[in-house]
Structure formats: structure tokens, C-alpha cells
C-alpha positions in Angstrom: 48.7 44.6 78.2 48.0 40.9 78.2 51.3 39.9 76.4 53.2 42.0 78.9 51.7 40.1 81.8 52.4 36.8 80.2 56.0 37.7 79.5 56.5 39.0 83.1 54.9 35.9 84.5 57.1 33.8 82.4 60.2 35.6 83.6 59.2 35.3 87.2 58.3 31.6 86.7 61.8 31.1 85.3 63.3 32.8 88.3 61.2 30.6 90.6 62.4 27.5 88.7 66.0 28.5 89.1 65.3 29.3 92.8 63.7 25.9 93.3 66.6 24.1 91.6 69.1 26.0 93.6 67.5 25.4 97.0 66.7 21.8 96.2 70.4 21.2 95.6 71.3 23.0 98.8 68.6 21.4 100.9 69.5 17.9 99.8 72.5 17.9 102.0 71.3 20.4 104.6 69.7 19.8 108.1 66.6 21.8 108.6 66.2 23.7 111.9 63.1 25.4 113.1 63.0 28.2 115.7 62.1 25.7 118.4 65.1 23.6 117.6 67.4 26.6 117.8 66.0 27.6 121.2 66.4 24.1 122.5 70.0 24.0 121.4 70.6 27.4 122.9 69.9 26.1 126.4 73.4 24.5 126.4 75.1 27.9 126.0 78.0 28.2 128.4 76.7 31.4 129.9 73.4 29.7 130.8 75.3 26.7 132.3 77.5 29.1 134.3 74.5 31.0 135.6 72.8 27.8 136.7 76.0 26.8 138.5 76.0 30.2 140.3 72.4 29.5 141.3 73.5 26.1 142.7 76.2 27.9 144.7 73.7 30.3 146.1 71.5 27.4 147.2 74.5 25.9 148.9 75.2 29.2 150.6 71.6 29.2 152.0 72.2 25.7 153.4 75.4 26.9 155.0 73.6 30.0 156.5 71.0 27.7 158.1 73.5 25.4 159.7 74.1 25.5 163.4 77.6 26.1 164.7 79.5 23.0 165.7 80.5 22.3 169.3 84.2 22.1 170.3 85.5 19.3 172.5 88.8 19.0 174.4 90.3 16.0 176.1 93.6 15.9 177.9 95.1 13.3 180.2 98.5 12.7 181.8 100.4 11.5 184.9 100.4 13.5 188.1 103.4 13.7 190.4 103.1 14.4 194.0 105.2 17.4 195.2 104.3 17.4 198.9 104.4 14.5 201.3 101.0 12.8 201.7 99.8 14.0 198.3 98.7 11.2 196.1 100.0 10.8 192.6 98.6 9.1 189.5 96.6 9.8 186.4 94.9 13.2 185.8 92.4 14.0 183.1 90.6 17.0 181.7 87.6 17.1 179.4 85.7 20.1 178.1 82.9 20.8 175.6 82.0 24.3 174.3 78.9 25.1 172.3 78.6 28.5 170.6 75.1 30.0 171.0 73.9 32.3 168.2 71.5 35.1 169.0 68.2 34.7 167.1 68.7 38.1 165.5 72.1 37.1 164.0 70.9 33.7 162.7 67.7 35.2 161.1 69.7 38.0 159.4 72.2 35.6 158.0 69.4 33.3 156.7 67.5 36.3 155.1 70.7 37.4 153.4 71.3 33.9 152.0 67.7 33.6 150.9 67.9 37.0 149.1 71.2 35.8 147.5 69.4 32.7 146.2 66.6 34.8 144.7 69.1 37.1 143.1 70.9 34.1 141.6 67.6 32.7 140.2 66.8 36.1 138.7 70.3 36.3 137.2 69.8 32.9 135.6 66.5 34.0 134.1 68.1 37.2 132.9 71.0 35.4 131.2 68.6 32.8 129.7 66.4 35.5 128.3 69.3 37.3 126.8 70.8 34.2 125.2 67.4 33.0 123.8 66.7 36.4 122.4 70.1 36.5 120.7 69.5 33.0 119.3 66.1 34.1 118.0 67.6 37.2 116.4 70.3 35.1 114.8 67.8 32.7 113.5 65.7 35.4 111.9 68.9 37.0 110.5 69.4 33.7 108.6 65.8 33.8 107.4 66.3 37.4 106.3 69.5 36.5 104.4 67.8 33.5 102.8 64.9 35.8 101.6 67.5 38.2 100.2 69.1 35.3 98.4 65.8 34.3 96.9 65.2 37.8 95.6 68.8 37.9 94.2 68.3 34.6 92.4 65.0 35.8 91.0 66.5 39.1 90.0 69.4 37.3 88.2 67.0 35.1 86.3 65.0 38.1 85.2 68.0 40.0 84.1 69.3 37.0 82.2 66.0 36.8 80.3 66.2 40.6 79.6 69.8 40.2 78.3 68.8 37.3 76.0 66.0 39.3 74.5 68.2 42.4 74.1 70.8 40.2 72.4 68.2 39.0 70.0 67.1 42.6 69.2 70.7 43.6 68.7 71.4 40.7 66.4 68.3 41.6 64.3 69.3 45.3 64.2 66.4 46.5 66.3 68.6 47.9 69.1 72.2 49.3 69.3 75.1 47.3 70.6 75.4 49.3 73.8 72.0 48.0 75.0 73.4 44.5 75.1 76.6 45.7 76.9 74.4 47.4 79.5 72.2 44.4 80.0 75.3 42.1 80.4 76.7 44.4 83.0 73.5 44.3 84.9 73.6 40.5 84.8 77.1 40.4 86.2 76.1 42.8 88.9 73.1 40.4 89.8 75.5 37.5 89.9 77.7 39.4 92.3 74.7 40.3 94.5 73.6 36.6 94.6 77.1 35.5 95.7 77.2 38.2 98.3 73.8 37.1 99.6 75.1 33.6 100.0 78.1 34.8 101.9 75.8 36.7 104.2 73.8 33.6 104.8 77.0 31.8 105.8 78.0 34.7 108.0 74.6 34.6 109.8 75.0 30.9 110.3 78.4 31.4 111.8 77.0 33.9 114.3 74.3 31.4 115.4 76.9 28.6 115.6 79.2 30.8 117.8 76.2 31.3 120.1 75.1 27.7 120.4 78.4 25.9 119.9 79.3 22.4 118.7 75.7 21.1 119.1 74.6 23.0 116.0 75.0 21.0 112.8 77.6 22.2 110.3 75.3 22.2 107.3 71.7 23.3 108.1 68.9 25.5 106.7 66.6 27.7 108.7 62.9 27.1 108.2 60.4 29.7 109.2 58.9 33.1 108.3 59.3 36.7 109.3 56.0 37.2 110.9 55.0 39.1 114.1 51.6 40.3 115.5 50.2 43.4 113.9 50.2 45.4 117.1 51.8 45.6 120.6 50.5 47.2 123.8 50.9 51.0 124.3 54.3 52.3 125.6 52.7 53.1 129.0 51.5 49.5 129.4 54.9 48.2 128.4 56.7 50.4 131.0 54.6 48.9 133.8 55.0 45.4 132.5 58.8 45.7 132.2 59.2 47.0 135.8 56.9 44.2 137.0 58.3 41.2 135.1 61.9 41.7 134.0 64.4 39.5 135.9 66.9 42.3 136.1 64.5 44.2 138.4 64.0 41.1 140.5 67.7 40.6 140.6 68.6 44.1 141.7 65.8 44.0 144.3 67.3 40.8 145.6 70.6 42.4 145.9 69.1 45.2 147.8 67.5 42.8 150.3 70.8 41.0 150.5 72.5 44.3 151.4 69.8 45.1 153.9 70.2 41.7 155.6 74.0 42.1 155.7 73.7 45.5 157.3 71.3 44.1 160.0 73.7 41.2 160.5 76.7 43.5 161.1 74.7 45.5 163.5 73.5 42.5 165.4 77.0 41.1 165.6 77.9 44.0 167.9 76.2 42.1 170.7 78.4 39.4 172.2 77.7 35.8 171.2 78.0 33.6 174.3 79.5 30.1 174.3 78.2 27.5 176.8 81.0 25.5 178.4 81.0 22.3 180.5 84.2 20.7 181.8 85.2 17.7 183.9 88.6 17.5 185.6 89.9 14.4 187.5 92.9 14.5 189.8 94.2 11.5 191.7 92.2 12.5 194.8 89.5 14.8 193.3 86.8 14.9 190.6 85.6 18.3 189.6 82.6 19.4 187.3 82.4 23.0 186.0 79.7 24.8 184.0 79.7 28.3 182.6 79.7 30.8 179.7 82.4 32.5 177.8 81.3 36.0 176.6 83.6 38.2 174.4 83.7 41.8 175.6 83.3 44.4 172.8 85.6 47.0 174.3 88.0 47.9 171.5 86.2 46.7 168.4 82.5 47.5 168.1 82.4 46.6 164.3 82.1 50.2 163.2 84.0 49.4 160.0 81.9 46.4 158.8 78.7 48.3 159.7 79.8 51.3 157.6 80.8 49.1 154.7 77.5 47.3 154.8 75.6 50.6 154.8 77.7 51.8 151.8 76.9 48.6 150.0 73.2 49.1 150.6 73.4 52.7 149.2 75.2 51.4 146.1 72.6 48.7 145.5 69.8 51.2 145.8 71.5 53.5 143.3 72.0 50.5 141.0 68.4 49.6 141.3 67.3 53.1 140.2 69.8 53.0 137.3 68.6 49.6 136.2 65.0 50.9 136.2 65.9 53.9 134.0 67.9 51.6 131.6 64.9 49.2 131.1 62.5 52.1 130.6 64.7 53.6 128.0 65.2 50.3 126.2 61.5 49.5 126.1 60.7 53.0 124.7 63.4 52.5 122.0 62.1 49.0 121.1 58.5 50.3 121.0 59.6 53.2 118.7 61.5 50.8 116.4 58.6 48.5 116.2 56.2 51.3 115.3 58.5 52.7 112.6 59.1 49.3 111.0 55.4 48.4 111.2 54.5 51.6 109.3 57.1 50.9 106.7 55.9 47.3 106.3 52.3 48.6 105.9 53.4 51.1 103.3 55.1 48.4 101.2 52.2 46.0 101.5 49.5 48.6 100.7 51.2 50.3 97.7 54.9 50.4 97.1 55.4 46.8 96.1 52.5 46.9 93.6 53.5 50.3 92.3 57.1 49.1 91.7 55.9 45.9 90.0 53.5 48.0 87.8 56.2 50.4 86.9 58.4 47.5 85.8 55.6 46.2 83.6 55.0 49.6 82.0 58.8 50.0 81.4 58.9 46.6 79.8 56.0 47.4 77.5 57.5 50.8 76.5 60.8 49.1 75.8 59.2 46.5 73.6 57.3 49.1 71.7 60.4 51.3 71.2 59.0 54.2 73.3 61.8 53.9 75.9 65.4 52.7 75.9 67.0 49.8 77.8 68.2 52.2 80.5 64.7 53.0 81.5 63.8 49.4 81.6 66.8 48.4 83.7 66.2 51.3 86.0 62.6 50.2 86.6 63.8 46.7 87.3 66.5 48.0 89.7 63.9 50.0 91.6 61.6 46.9 91.8 64.6 45.0 93.2 65.4 47.7 95.8 61.7 48.0 96.9 61.6 44.2 97.5 64.9 44.4 99.4 63.6 47.3 101.5 60.4 45.4 102.3 62.5 42.4 103.6 64.5 44.8 105.8 61.4 46.5 107.2 59.9 43.1 108.1 63.2 42.1 109.7 63.5 45.3 111.7 59.9 44.8 113.0 60.8 41.2 114.0 63.9 42.4 115.8 62.0 45.1 117.7 59.4 42.6 118.7 62.0 40.1 120.0 63.5 42.9 122.1 60.0 43.7 123.5 59.6 40.0 124.3 62.9 40.0 126.1 62.1 43.1 128.1 58.7 41.7 129.1 60.3 38.4 130.0 57.8 36.5 127.9 58.3 32.9 126.8 60.6 32.9 123.8 
């Protein structure tokens, strides 16, 4: 068995050399990005900028809600002409100031609604930021996954080329039939195609990340990192409670409910007349007159039944939306938890047996082929199975990473 191990190690080392040469060539002109770099660049996503602008608008709306109504001033003057004998003529003037007076209940309801609107906008900004950062993280790990697949493809191509060369030598010496070389050459061509496809998938994954981040992402870059997540996550029961406690979407929908409640109270309080204090001064050629009083609208024909009903309907709608959002988040966390558990079990199965078994089967097939106990097809099948197992292992680790990122997003943890 020692010669087999030496030969296999040699083949793998050749593959590693080709891989190193290939990536050194690529990396020489590439800009390396870590996950932290990607998340920092993602902060400039237009959706995050728009959400922050919406938050600024909500802050301005709160300032507007707290502002006092402005007074209104009137000033008029003109000549007076006597119409009766003995009545003096001359200049007449009139000045008036009116100050609307808000009821405390109206002012507090409007302020509470604006405050709830600001809290809603802040939660919406957090929700958008969480979603964008989670997408950026997923796109980054997609690049890592494709880079790992490319590494496996390059190693597989190198191994198959070594097998082809040895088969060619056996064919030339008459130890093997011609069709074995044809089969080995076909496998090499297939490996080249897989390597090229892996490179195209890397470029496609980079394009997805570039579309998410924008022009701030360098054109030529390489992702640097590992597919690695903690071995375990909390129970699904614990995750449910944490999601309902932390996720910004819950805070956002609760803010919308408080906003709707404040709007309903505001419409109800507006049924009561809002007085306006008035003070006026009038000067006639022979008389100065001061007047003080209040103007009060009389709610005889319009008692705001329509706005009150509309605000009540809006409140019911926000309550229903809150319940729907709660159900959606609970379903999403359960799905993410299930995906994580499945991927974790698959990863464990590969690490505890499947990878070693596939590698051992490849070595046995190689030995049997060298001794003439098996044909080239058995050897290539064993190599293909080993390649598939390694690919499936990468996919399992990637699926686990994606599920964990989704759990992070739902828990609103720091990405």
C-alpha cells in the first residue's frame, strides 16, 4: 500500500502546485476583500441610504408636530369721509391679531403619533440594513463557495491529467487497450469544462455582489475567508422568543400600531372645537376702540365621523399586519433552524466518514488498476465519486452557512 499512498500524494501535490500557480496568477492583479470590507461597502447601498432619508423625514415630522400654531395679524387703514354734518373725517385704522389655541389632548395625540412614526422609521432602517447586510454576507460566501469549487475542479483536472498520462504510457507499452486512453482523455476534457464552469460561476457570484454594493466595489477582487459557523444554535423554542423580541420588523409594525392609535385619538379629539383668541384695535377720527374675544367653530354639520372611521379602520389593518408579520417571522425562523440542522448533520456525516471513505475507495481502485485487477472504468468511477463527495461537502457547508446567516438576520444580531 505504501507505493499507492506515495503516488496519490504525488498526484494531489501536483494538483496543489497547479492550483497555487493558477491562483497566484489571478491574485497578482486582484484586490483582496474580507467579509468586514464587504459589509462596510454595503452600508452605501441605495436602499439603506433611502431608509435613512425616510428616518430623517420622520424626525422632521416630529419637529413639525411639536411646533405651535402661528398667530395671524391683520392691519388695515384708510381715509374716512363724513356723511353727516358735524361728523369728523380723517384717517381710520384697524389692527387685529388672532392666536389659535390647541387643546392639550390634540397636541399630545399628534406628538405621540409623530414619535411613533419616528420609531417606525428607525426600525424600518434597521430592517433594511439587516436585510442588505445579510444579502452581502450571503453573496460573499457564495464567492467563497465558488472559489472552493474551483480549487476542487483544478485539483481534479490535475489528477485526471496524471491518470491520462499513465494510461497513455500503458497503452504505448501494450499493457492496456486503446479505449482506456480514449476514456481517460474524455474525462480530462470533462474536467477542463468543469474548471471553466467553476470560474464562470465565480464571476457570476462577483457580479451579484457588485450589483448589491455598486460602483464602490473594485472590478477585480478576490474574496478571502472561510466557510465556518458555530457547531450549534439555540433551540427552536428559544429562537422563536428571541425573534419576536429583537427583530426590527416587529418593532416597526408595533410602531405603526401606536401611530394608528395616536391618529385615532387625534381624530376623536378634533371633534371638540379649537378656540382662537382674538384681540383687535380700531381707530376712527373721533373714537379708539379695543376688542377682545374668542372665535369657536360650531361642529353642527361635520363631526368628523369619516376621519374617525378611517382611522379606526387603519388601526384594525395595522393590528392584522402585526399578527401576519409575527406568523411570517416564526415560520422563517423555523425553516432556517431546520435547514441549519439538516446541513449540520450532512457536514458531520462528510467529516466523520464519507470523505475518508471516498478517498480510501479511490486509493483501492488505483491499486487494483495498477495490478490489473480492475479496468480504467472502475478507477475513473472511483475518482468521480471522490470528486462528487468533495463537491457535496462544500455544498453542505455552504447551506449551513446560509442558514446561519438567515438565523442571524432574524435575531437582528450584529452582522
